[in-house]
C-alpha positions in Angstrom: 0.0 0.0 0.0 2.8 2.4 0.9 4.5 1.7 -2.5 1.2 2.3 -4.3 0.7 5.7 -2.5 4.3 6.7 -3.4 3.7 5.9 -7.0 0.5 7.9 -7.0 2.3 10.9 -5.5 5.0 10.7 -8.1 2.4 10.6 -10.8 0.7 13.6 -9.4 3.9 15.5 -9.2 4.7 14.7 -12.8 1.3 15.8 -14.0 1.8 19.1 -12.3 5.2 19.9 -13.9 5.0 23.2 -15.7 8.4 24.9 -15.4 11.8 24.3 -17.0 13.2 23.7 -13.5 10.6 21.0 -12.7 11.2 19.2 -16.0 15.0 19.4 -15.5 14.6 17.6 -12.1 12.5 14.9 -13.8 15.0 14.6 -16.6 17.9 14.2 -14.1 15.9 11.5 -12.3 15.6 9.3 -15.3 18.3 10.2 -17.9 21.9 9.2 -17.3 24.2 12.0 -16.2 26.4 11.4 -19.1 23.7 12.7 -21.4 23.7 16.2 -20.1 22.1 19.3 -21.5 23.7 22.7 -22.0 20.6 24.6 -20.8 17.5 23.8 -18.8 15.3 25.1 -21.6 12.5 22.7 -22.5 11.2 23.4 -26.0 7.5 23.8 -26.7 7.8 25.0 -30.3 10.3 26.4 -32.8 10.0 28.5 -35.9 12.8 29.4 -38.3 15.4 31.0 -35.9 13.3 31.3 -32.7 12.5 28.7 -30.0 9.7 29.0 -27.4 10.0 27.1 -24.2 7.3 25.5 -22.0 7.1 28.7 -19.9 6.3 30.8 -23.0 9.8 32.5 -23.2 11.3 33.1 -26.6 14.9 32.6 -27.6 17.0 33.5 -30.6 18.6 30.3 -31.8 22.3 30.7 -32.8 22.9 27.0 -32.6 20.5 25.3 -35.0 20.6 22.0 -33.1 24.4 22.0 -33.7 24.2 22.9 -37.4 21.2 20.6 -38.1 18.4 23.0 -38.9 20.2 25.0 -41.6 16.9 25.5 -43.3 15.3 26.8 -40.1 13.0 25.2 -37.6 9.7 23.8 -38.9 10.2 24.8 -42.6 6.8 24.3 -44.2 8.2 22.5 -47.2 9.9 19.9 -45.0 6.8 19.5 -42.8 4.7 18.9 -45.9 7.1 16.4 -47.4 7.4 14.4 -44.2 3.6 14.5 -43.6 2.9 13.2 -47.1 5.5 10.4 -46.6 4.0 9.5 -43.2 0.6 9.0 -44.8 2.1 6.4 -47.1 4.5 4.5 -44.7 7.0 5.3 -42.0 9.4 2.4 -42.3 10.1 -0.8 -44.3 14.0 -1.0 -44.0 15.7 0.0 -47.3 17.8 -3.1 -47.1 14.7 -5.3 -47.2 12.1 -3.5 -49.3 13.6 -0.2 -50.7 11.6 2.8 -51.8 12.1 5.4 -54.6 13.0 8.4 -52.3 16.0 6.4 -51.1 17.4 6.2 -54.7 16.3 9.7 -55.7 18.1 11.3 -52.7 21.2 9.4 -53.5 21.1 10.5 -57.1 20.7 14.2 -56.2 23.4 14.1 -53.5 26.1 12.4 -55.6 25.4 14.8 -58.4 26.3 17.7 -56.1 29.2 16.1 -54.2 32.6 17.6 -55.2 34.1 14.3 -56.5 34.5 13.8 -60.2 33.8 10.6 -62.2 31.4 7.9 -61.0 30.2 8.1 -57.4 28.0 6.0 -55.1 26.4 6.6 -51.7 25.3 4.7 -48.7 22.8 6.1 -46.2 23.0 5.6 -42.5 21.4 7.2 -39.4 24.1 9.2 -37.5 27.3 11.1 -38.2 29.3 8.6 -36.2 27.9 5.8 -38.3 28.9 7.7 -41.4 32.5 8.0 -40.2 32.7 4.4 -39.1 31.4 3.2 -42.5 33.8 5.5 -44.4 36.7 3.9 -42.5 35.2 0.4 -43.3 35.1 1.2 -47.0 38.6 2.6 -47.0 39.9 -0.5 -45.2 38.0 -2.8 -47.5 39.3 -1.1 -50.6 43.0 -0.7 -49.5 43.2 -3.9 -47.5 45.0 -1.8 -44.9 44.2 -1.0 -41.3 45.8 2.3 -40.2 43.9 5.6 -40.0 45.3 9.0 -39.3 43.2 11.8 -37.8 44.1 15.3 -36.5 44.3 16.8 -33.0 41.3 18.8 -32.2 39.1 16.9 -34.7 35.7 15.5 -33.7 34.3 12.4 -35.4 31.7 11.0 -33.1 31.1 9.1 -29.8 31.2 5.5 -30.8 34.4 3.6 -29.9 36.1 3.9 -33.2 35.1 7.5 -33.6 36.3 8.3 -30.1 39.6 6.9 -31.1 39.7 9.2 -34.1 38.5 12.3 -32.1 41.4 14.5 -31.0 39.7 16.0 -27.8 39.8 14.1 -24.5 37.1 15.8 -22.3 34.3 15.0 -22.3 34.4 12.6 -25.3 37.2 10.2 -24.5 37.7 10.4 -20.7 37.0 7.2 -18.9 36.0 5.4 -22.1 39.1 3.7 -23.3 40.8 1.6 -24.5 40.2 2.6 -28.1 40.9 0.6 -31.3 44.5 0.3 -32.4 46.1 1.5 -35.6 44.7 5.1 -35.1 47.3 7.9 -35.1 47.0 11.7 -34.6 48.9 14.5 -36.2 48.7 18.3 -35.4 46.2 20.3 -37.3 47.7 23.4 -38.9 46.6 26.4 -36.7 48.2 29.7 -37.3 46.5 31.3 -34.3 48.1 28.8 -32.0 51.5 28.7 -33.8 51.1 25.3 -35.7 52.3 25.8 -39.2 51.4 23.8 -42.3 55.0 22.7 -42.5 54.9 21.4 -38.9 51.7 19.4 -39.5 53.1 17.8 -42.7 56.4 17.1 -41.0 54.5 15.3 -38.2 53.0 13.1 -40.8 56.4 12.3 -42.1 57.5 11.5 -38.6 54.5 9.2 -38.1 55.5 7.3 -41.3 59.1 7.0 -40.0 58.4 6.2 -36.4 54.9 4.7 -35.9 53.3 3.3 -39.1 54.6 2.8 -42.6 52.4 4.6 -45.2 51.8 1.3 -47.0 49.7 0.2 -44.0 47.6 3.4 -43.8 44.1 3.0 -45.2 42.9 6.6 -44.7 43.5 10.1 -43.5 40.4 11.8 -42.2 40.0 15.6 -41.7 37.3 18.2 -41.2 37.6 21.1 -43.7 36.7 23.3 -40.7 37.2 21.7 -37.3 33.9 21.9 -35.5 34.1 20.8 -31.9 37.8 21.6 -32.1 37.2 25.3 -32.4 36.2 26.3 -36.0 39.7 26.3 -37.4 39.8 26.2 -41.2 42.1 23.8 -43.1 44.5 25.9 -45.3 44.1 25.3 -49.0 47.8 24.6 -49.6 47.9 22.1 -46.7 44.9 20.3 -48.0 46.4 20.0 -51.5 49.6 18.7 -49.9 47.5 16.0 -48.1 45.9 15.1 -51.4 49.3 14.6 -53.0 50.5 12.6 -50.1 47.5 10.3 -50.3 48.0 9.9 -54.0 51.6 9.0 -53.6 51.0 6.3 -51.0 47.5 5.0 -52.1 45.8 6.4 -49.0 42.2 7.3 -49.0 41.4 10.9 -48.1 38.2 11.3 -46.2 36.6 14.7 -45.6 34.2 14.8 -42.6 31.5 17.2 -43.7 29.1 16.4 -41.0 29.0 19.9 -39.4 30.2 21.8 -42.5 27.9 20.4 -45.2 24.7 21.5 -46.8 25.4 25.2 -47.4 26.7 26.0 -43.9 30.0 27.5 -45.2 28.7 29.2 -48.3 29.2 26.2 -50.5 27.1 23.0 -50.5 30.2 21.3 -49.1 33.2 23.0 -47.4 35.6 20.8 -49.4 34.8 23.1 -52.3 36.7 25.8 -50.6 39.8 23.6 -50.5 40.0 22.9 -54.3 40.6 19.2 -53.7 38.7 16.0 -54.4 38.5 13.6 -51.5 38.0 9.9 -52.1 35.1 9.8 -49.5 32.9 12.4 -47.9 30.8 11.9 -44.7 27.7 13.9 -44.2 24.8 14.2 -41.7 23.3 17.0 -39.6 22.0 19.5 -42.1 21.1 16.9 -44.7 17.4 16.6 -43.7 16.5 19.6 -41.5 16.3 17.6 -38.3 15.4 14.1 -39.3 18.1 11.6 -38.6 20.0 10.5 -41.6 23.7 10.4 -42.6 25.6 9.4 -45.7 28.9 8.4 -47.1 29.6 9.4 -50.7 32.7 8.3 -52.6 34.2 7.2 -55.8 32.2 4.3 -57.1 35.0 1.7 -57.4 36.0 2.5 -53.8 32.5 2.4 -52.4 31.9 -1.0 -54.1 34.8 -2.6 -52.2 32.5 -3.4 -49.3 30.6 -6.7 -49.9 26.8 -6.8 -49.9 25.4 -6.7 -46.4 28.6 -5.1 -45.1 27.1 -1.6 -45.0 23.7 -0.3 -43.8 21.5 -0.5 -40.7 17.9 -1.0 -39.7 16.9 2.7 -39.9 19.5 3.7 -42.5 18.0 6.1 -44.9 14.6 6.1 -43.3 11.7 7.1 -45.7 10.8 10.1 -43.5 14.4 11.4 -43.6 14.7 10.8 -47.3 11.6 12.8 -47.9 13.0 15.6 -45.7 16.4 15.4 -47.5 14.8 15.9 -50.9 12.9 19.0 -49.5 16.1 20.4 -48.0 18.0 20.2 -51.4 15.1 22.1 -53.0 15.1 24.7 -50.3 18.8 25.3 -50.6 18.4 25.9 -54.3 15.1 27.9 -54.2 16.1 30.1 -51.3 19.8 30.5 -52.4 21.1 29.4 -49.1 24.7 29.1 -50.1 24.7 32.9 -50.9 22.6 33.5 -47.8 25.2 31.8 -45.6 27.8 34.3 -46.9 25.5 37.2 -46.1 24.7 35.9 -42.6 28.4 35.2 -41.9 29.4 38.7 -43.1 26.9 40.4 -40.9 28.0 38.3 -37.9 31.7 39.1 -38.5 31.1 42.9 -38.9 29.1 43.0 -35.6 31.7 40.9 -33.8 34.6 43.1 -34.9 32.7 46.0 -33.3 32.2 44.0 -30.1 35.9 43.0 -30.1 36.9 46.7 -30.0 35.2 46.9 -26.6 36.0 43.4 -25.4 39.8 42.6 -25.5 39.1 39.1 -24.3 38.0 38.3 -27.9 41.4 37.2 -29.2 40.3 35.9 -32.6 37.2 35.9 -34.9 36.8 33.1 -37.4 34.2 33.0 -40.1 33.5 30.8 -43.2 30.0 31.3 -44.5 27.6 31.0 -41.5 30.1 29.1 -39.4 31.4 31.7 -37.0 33.4 31.7 -33.8 35.1 33.9 -31.3 38.0 32.7 -29.2 38.3 34.1 -25.7 41.8 34.5 -24.3 43.4 36.5 -21.5 44.6 39.8 -23.1 47.6 39.7 -20.9 49.1 36.2 -21.2 46.9 34.7 -23.9 45.7 31.9 -21.7 42.3 30.3 -22.6 39.3 31.8 -20.7 37.4 28.6 -20.2 35.3 29.6 -17.3 34.4 32.9 -18.9 33.2 31.0 -21.9 31.0 28.8 -19.9 29.6 31.8 -18.0 28.8 33.7 -21.2 27.0 30.7 -22.8 24.8 30.3 -19.7 24.2 34.1 -19.4 23.2 34.3 -23.0 20.7 31.5 -22.6 19.2 33.2 -19.5 18.8 36.3 -21.6 17.2 34.7 -24.6 20.0 33.7 -26.9 21.2 30.2 -27.5 24.9 29.9 -28.3 27.4 27.0 -28.1 30.9 26.6 -26.9 33.7 24.5 -28.4 37.5 24.2 -28.6 39.9 21.8 -27.1 40.3 24.2 -24.2 36.6 25.1 -24.1 37.3 28.8 -24.8 35.5 29.2 -28.1 32.0 30.4 -28.6 30.5 29.2 -31.9 27.6 30.6 -33.8 25.6 28.3 -36.1 22.4 30.2 -36.9 19.8 28.9 -39.4 20.7 30.2 -42.8 17.2 31.5 -43.1 17.5 33.7 -40.0 16.2 37.3 -40.3 19.0 39.9 -40.2 17.1 41.8 -37.5 17.3 38.8 -35.2 21.1 38.6 -35.8 21.5 42.1 -34.7 19.2 41.7 -31.7 20.9 38.5 -30.6 24.4 39.9 -30.9 23.4 43.0 -28.9 22.6 40.5 -26.1 25.8 38.6 -26.7 27.7 41.9 -26.4 26.0 42.7 -23.2 26.9 39.3 -21.7 30.5 39.6 -22.9 31.0 43.1 -21.4 29.3 42.1 -18.2 31.0 38.8 -17.6 34.3 40.0 -19.0 34.9 42.7 -16.4 37.8 42.0 -14.0 
């Protein structure tokens, strides 16, 4: 009887929950601590670049679900496409009984992928799955095992992907051991004094000291490091990597999971580098919020994996395929690549003005609508990690959602929907400025 009464009391408490704080307490009671949340904002609805929480408060969204809703929240064309698909069917498993949208989306994506000659694709569900399968394809094709990634890179939370990721906390701490035959080299970073030559020399050192190039299946890089701090790969360095891979028969994988689908002013950020990778991974912005990922690569390389070796139960779900087709139409019809450049330019102009009053902003980085500020002590250059955390929280409390990143946790990144109104950018950055000036006082 006592247990029954307690259950009834818990049920009554739950039914009465109406505030963010109450829902956060319920969340903490049932969701593992490892799956934390940046803010205690529980979303009721979202439209384009604004979010409304369960208490009725509005927020300007400078995060886009970590570069997922590039086309804005609740775009009507995506809603319509998914609703129509849901009326027909929600799932059959493309590996059992496929459907036309699965093929059509692959056709349209490979046509736009910056790889020449024949290409093929495979659909999956998450970005980490895309990375894992790209490595599988590279290993199957080359009959080699080694993979080289870069410090500061982020490639996912599965075991292999954690091994590839070049950031310990919170992604790798306590979770080892990781798979063998994974090696890391420094990513060129002018702001932090790592030159292209040093990065390339480190690869030579790896080949001399750790693994012979004839045993390396792939080198994987992000054209712009996402979680690592929004550092752009230099064009000349990327071309050197391409030559190095060609020389040794190594597959070059570009991880476009955060940078793809118009985010950087091109459909894929690889286009800024003037190189052709062998394989590209993609996810996030591909379907406006519906879970789907992909690997696209040269056809003869993609076909190295045997039938049944790639895929998954939910891989390329029909709802996500319908959304993905709508996203590609929206990118074209609303000129979102050009819009990304306009959004990014406005952000950078405003942030330069803020930097003049806030010396803690040591650097501003921007490629399309992928924008970041790095916060360092103006005296000794040390990373201002705690200040960064404080600003992210203060911004949320004042109606603006921003994200942090960087190996030292001292970078604030801006990933607004590409469809955001310019007036919202200015309004949101006024609040960011106020938070920076308030929190940044000695």
